[in-house]
C-alpha positions as CSV (number, residue, x, y, z in Angstrom):
1,M,-29.7,-2.6,70.3
2,T,-31.7,-5.6,70.6
3,K,-30.7,-9.1,69.7
4,E,-33.0,-9.2,66.8
5,K,-31.7,-6.1,65.3
6,I,-28.1,-7.3,65.7
7,K,-29.0,-10.5,64.0
8,D,-30.7,-8.6,61.2
9,V,-27.7,-6.3,60.7
10,L,-25.4,-9.3,60.9
11,A,-27.4,-11.2,58.3
12,K,-27.4,-8.2,56.0
13,T,-23.7,-7.7,56.4
14,M,-23.0,-11.4,55.7
15,I,-25.2,-11.3,52.6
16,A,-23.4,-8.2,51.4
17,G,-20.0,-9.7,52.2
18,F,-21.0,-12.9,50.3
19,L,-22.1,-10.9,47.3
20,I,-19.0,-8.7,47.3
21,T,-16.8,-11.9,47.5
22,L,-18.7,-13.4,44.6
23,F,-18.4,-10.2,42.6
24,V,-14.6,-10.0,43.2
25,I,-14.1,-13.7,42.3
26,F,-16.0,-13.5,39.1
27,S,-14.8,-10.1,38.0
28,Q,-11.2,-11.2,37.8
29,G,-12.0,-13.4,34.7
30,I,-13.7,-10.5,32.9
31,F,-11.5,-8.3,30.6
32,S,-12.9,-5.5,28.6
33,S,-11.8,-3.7,25.4
34,T,-13.0,-0.7,23.6
35,I,-16.0,-1.1,21.4
36,T,-15.1,-0.6,17.8
37,H,-17.6,-0.6,14.9
38,E,-16.5,-2.3,11.7
39,F,-18.4,-2.4,8.4
40,K,-18.9,-5.7,6.8
41,N,-18.9,-4.1,3.3
42,P,-15.2,-3.7,2.2
43,S,-16.1,-0.5,0.3
44,F,-16.5,1.2,3.7
45,N,-13.7,0.0,5.8
46,G,-10.9,-0.7,3.3
47,V,-10.3,-4.3,4.4
48,A,-10.1,-6.5,1.2
49,T,-11.2,-3.5,-0.8
50,S,-9.0,-4.3,-3.8
51,A,-10.4,-7.8,-4.1
52,H,-13.9,-6.4,-3.9
53,Y,-13.2,-3.8,-6.7
54,L,-11.6,-6.4,-8.9
55,T,-14.6,-8.7,-8.5
56,I,-17.0,-5.9,-9.5
57,D,-14.7,-4.9,-12.4
58,E,-14.5,-8.5,-13.6
59,Q,-18.3,-8.7,-13.6
60,E,-18.7,-5.5,-15.5
61,V,-16.1,-6.6,-18.2
62,K,-17.7,-10.0,-18.6
63,R,-21.2,-8.4,-19.0
64,K,-19.9,-6.0,-21.6
65,Q,-18.2,-8.9,-23.5
66,E,-21.4,-10.9,-23.4
67,L,-23.4,-7.9,-24.8
68,A,-20.8,-7.3,-27.5
69,E,-20.9,-11.0,-28.5
70,K,-24.7,-10.9,-28.7
71,V,-24.6,-7.8,-30.9
72,Q,-22.0,-9.4,-33.1
73,T,-24.0,-12.6,-33.4
74,A,-27.1,-10.7,-34.3
75,L,-25.2,-8.7,-37.0
76,E,-23.7,-11.8,-38.5
77,E,-27.2,-13.5,-38.6
78,V,-28.6,-10.4,-40.4
79,Q,-25.7,-10.5,-42.8
80,R,-26.2,-14.2,-43.5
81,E,-30.0,-13.6,-44.1
82,I,-29.1,-10.8,-46.6
83,E,-26.6,-12.9,-48.4
84,N,-29.0,-15.8,-48.6
85,S,-31.9,-13.8,-49.9
86,T,-33.4,-14.7,-53.3
87,L,-32.3,-11.5,-54.9
88,N,-28.7,-11.9,-53.8
89,K,-28.7,-15.5,-55.1
90,F,-30.1,-14.3,-58.4
91,L,-27.4,-11.6,-58.7
92,S,-24.6,-14.0,-57.8
93,N,-25.8,-16.5,-60.4
94,L,-26.1,-13.8,-63.0
95,Q,-22.7,-12.4,-62.2
96,S,-21.2,-15.9,-62.4
97,R,-22.7,-16.5,-65.9
98,I,-21.6,-13.1,-67.1
99,F,-18.0,-13.7,-66.0
100,S,-18.1,-17.2,-67.5
101,N,-19.2,-15.8,-70.9
102,L,-16.6,-13.1,-70.6
103,S,-13.9,-15.6,-69.8
104,R,-15.0,-17.8,-72.8
105,D,-14.9,-14.7,-75.1
106,I,-11.4,-13.8,-73.9
107,S,-10.3,-17.4,-74.4
108,D,-11.7,-17.4,-77.9
109,M,-10.0,-14.1,-78.7
110,L,-6.6,-15.4,-77.4
111,F,-6.5,-18.7,-79.1
112,D,-8.5,-18.1,-82.3
113,G,-5.9,-16.9,-84.9
114,E,-8.4,-16.3,-87.6
115,N,-11.2,-14.4,-85.7
116,G,-9.5,-13.4,-82.5
117,G,-7.1,-10.8,-83.7
118,S,-3.6,-10.0,-82.5
119,G,-4.4,-8.3,-79.2
120,G,-6.8,-6.3,-77.1
121,T,-7.5,-4.6,-73.7
122,I,-10.3,-5.1,-71.2
123,D,-11.0,-3.1,-68.1
124,L,-12.6,-5.2,-65.4
125,E,-13.5,-3.6,-62.0
126,G,-10.5,-1.3,-62.1
127,N,-8.1,-3.9,-63.3
128,Q,-6.7,-3.7,-66.9
129,I,-6.3,-6.9,-68.7
130,S,-4.4,-6.8,-72.0
131,F,-3.3,-9.6,-74.4
132,S,-1.3,-9.9,-77.5
133,N,-0.7,-12.8,-79.9
134,D,2.5,-12.6,-82.0
135,G,2.0,-16.0,-83.6
136,T,4.6,-17.9,-81.4
137,S,3.2,-16.9,-77.9
138,I,0.3,-15.2,-76.3
139,T,1.2,-12.6,-73.7
140,L,-1.5,-11.8,-71.0
141,T,-0.8,-8.8,-68.8
142,V,-2.9,-7.9,-65.8
143,I,-2.4,-4.4,-64.2
144,A,-4.2,-4.4,-60.8
145,E,-5.8,-1.4,-59.1
146,D,-2.7,-1.0,-56.8
147,G,-0.4,-0.8,-59.9
148,S,1.1,-4.3,-59.5
149,I,1.7,-6.0,-62.9
150,T,1.3,-9.7,-63.6
151,E,2.4,-11.1,-67.0
152,I,1.7,-14.6,-68.3
153,V,3.3,-15.9,-71.5
154,I,1.6,-18.8,-73.1
155,P,3.6,-20.6,-75.9
156,I,1.5,-21.5,-78.9
157,G,1.7,-25.0,-80.2
158,V,2.6,-26.5,-76.8
159,F,0.2,-28.4,-74.5
160,G,-2.3,-28.8,-77.3
161,V,-2.8,-25.0,-77.8
162,C,-2.5,-24.1,-81.4
163,T,-3.8,-21.4,-83.8
164,A,-4.5,-21.7,-87.5
165,D,-0.9,-20.9,-88.5
166,C,0.7,-23.5,-86.3
167,G,0.9,-26.0,-89.0
168,T,0.4,-29.8,-88.8
């Protein structure tokens, strides 16, 4: 071999040795592990899945509550509009006047010894109201729809209440 060829082989060998030495030095600091794929969405890999499901459930429940509240508010608004209509105001006023006259008539019948009579019965919306005047007291009995009985005894001549035969 010629000197040039030997120098060429020697240069190539030195470069190869240098590269192998660099490779050995730098490869000792490199550690490898297996490549594992993990999903970022907890629904796929199970990590923090329960927290994810709870968050979704909470959002669904909150949305349903908001919708229910909106519906309830709308229903209440419609109910208020119906109650405040002119027709309902008229009916309420008429009913109030009728009950006022009925109350006055009952009061007149109870405390007027000459024209009121000694007793009577009135049916009012399923409730039976009866009264009797025995000259010394007025007994007012109310039998409600559920069968409960309320009895009120009003003495005549006390508290300024008097009939014609009370005397002076």
